[in-house]
N, C-alpha and C positions, 0 to 999 in steps of 0.2 A: 616476445613478451607473453607472460603468462595470462590466460584468461581468468577474469575474476567476476564474480557475481556480486549484486548489491548485498545479498546476505552475507557474503564474506566480509564486507565492510561492517555490517551489524555485529557479526561474531567478533571481529577485532575491537569494536567499540565496547563490547561487553567485557572482553579480556582486559582492555586497557583501564576502563573506567570503573569496572565492577558491576555485577548484575543489579545492585541496589541503587546505582547512580541515576538521577533523573534524565530522561531522554526526551520526553514530550510533555509540554504543559498545555492544558486545554481547560475549557469550562467545566469539564467533568472531573478534573483533578490532574495529577501528575502520574505519568507512566514510567516505570524504570526501564533501563536497557533489558534486563532480564525479561520483564512482562512484554516489551516490544518484540524481543526474539522469540518468546513463546507464541505470541499471537501470529508472528510472521511464519512460524513452522506449521501452525494450524491452517493458515491460508494455502501454504505449499502443499500440504496433505490434501486439502479440498480440491485445489486446482489440478492436482495430478489425476484426479477421477473425472475430470470434465474436459471440454475443448477449450474454448475461448472464455476468459473471465472478464466480465463487464460489470462495473459498479455504477449505480445511479442512486443519487440521494444527496442530502445535505452533507456538508464536510463533517468528517468524524475521524477519530484517531485510528479507527480500523483501516482507513484508506492508507495510512502510513504503513501499517503492517502488511497490507496487500501489496503495497509498492516493493516491499523488501521480500515477501514470501512467494508471490505468484511467479516472478521470473525464475526462481529456483526450481520450479517444477518443469520448466521448459515450455510453459504455456504462455500465450500472449495475454497481456492485461490492457483493458480499455477502461478509462475513466470517462464517464458520459456527462456532459454539462446539463445541469438540471436548473440552471438560473434563467432559461428562456421564458418570458412571460407569454401567455397564451395569445396575447395581441400582437406578438412579434412575428415577422414571417420566418418560416423555418427553411425556406428555400430562397436562393438568390433570385431577385427579380430580373427579368431580361430587360436590357436597355435598348 
């Protein structure tokens, strides 16, 4: 079986649907497959210059671009949960 990356699937979606076809709908507007692929390549380029990539913050369309782009660089990607309230324990309690 041939190894494929997520970015390969995005490239196929661009080829099949066209670069102007909508891919992501958000509160900020609609992002086309072409725009998503461009953002993913930007994340790939950035990630190739660092070690591990970790994203922390509220949900954003760039998280989708990172999901496709960072693995293409061969670097690991980690999404960090930012929804923990300060009053919640951050470590498991011993029973």
